C-alpha positions in Angstrom: -15.6 -9.7 -4.6 -13.8 -6.9 -6.2 -15.2 -4.4 -3.2 -13.9 -6.8 -0.7 -10.4 -6.8 -2.2 -10.5 -3.2 -2.5 -11.4 -3.0 1.5 -8.3 -5.3 2.0 -5.9 -3.2 0.0 -7.3 0.0 1.7 -6.9 -1.6 5.0 -3.5 -2.4 4.5 -2.6 0.6 3.1 -4.0 2.6 5.9 -2.5 0.2 8.8 1.2 0.9 6.9 0.5 4.8 7.2 -0.5 4.8 10.1 2.3 2.2 11.5 4.7 5.1 9.8 3.0 8.3 11.1 2.5 6.8 14.8 5.3 4.3 15.2 3.4 1.7 16.9 6.8 0.1 17.9 6.5 -2.8 15.5 9.5 -3.7 13.6 9.0 -5.8 10.2 11.3 -8.8 9.0 12.6 -9.2 5.5 9.7 -11.4 4.9 7.3 -8.8 5.8 8.7 -6.2 4.3 8.6 -8.3 1.0 5.1 -9.3 1.4 3.9 -5.5 2.1 5.9 -4.3 -0.8 4.1 -6.6 -3.3 0.9 -5.9 -1.9 1.1 -2.1 -2.6 2.4 -2.9 -6.1 -0.3 -5.5 -6.7 -2.8 -3.1 -5.0 -1.6 0.0 -7.4 -1.5 -2.2 -10.4 -5.2 -3.5 -9.4 -6.5 -0.3 -8.7 -5.8 1.6 -11.8 -6.6 -1.4 -13.9 -10.0 -1.4 -12.4 -10.2 2.5 -12.8 -9.4 2.4 -16.6 -11.6 -0.2 -17.2 -14.6 0.1 -14.8 -16.5 2.9 -13.5 -18.2 1.2 -10.9 -16.8 1.7 -7.2 -14.5 4.6 -8.6 -14.2 6.3 -5.5 -13.0 3.2 -3.6 -10.3 2.5 -6.6 -9.6 6.1 -6.5 -8.7 5.9 -2.3 -6.9 2.6 -2.9 -4.8 4.0 -5.8 -3.6 6.8 -3.7 -3.0 5.2 -0.5 -0.9 2.7 -2.3 1.1 5.2 -4.1 1.6 7.2 -1.1 2.6 3.7 0.7 4.9 2.5 -1.6 6.5 5.8 -1.5 7.3 5.5 2.1 8.0 2.0 1.9 10.9 2.6 -0.5 12.0 6.2 1.0 12.9 4.2 4.5 14.3 1.3 3.1 16.3 3.5 1.0 17.3 5.4 4.0 18.0 2.2 5.6 20.6 1.0 3.0 22.1 4.3 2.8 22.7 4.2 6.4 24.1 0.7 7.0 
């Protein structure tokens, strides 16, 4: 179950980073932004707790942790720019 949850978080983070880098032409609404932001925070917290508590699936946990940190950083940077620029 934990491995499937990590794979789900990994897929969401990879999709968001690929969307940011390749610009698929998709525009997210407010609801999608709230959902993605909360998923990034949840995956960041879940993977860090799992990494500290267990050594099982540690490589997957590190991958999710680093990708969720990158996704959350890009997410907040883009939202900050959109607030500044109007």
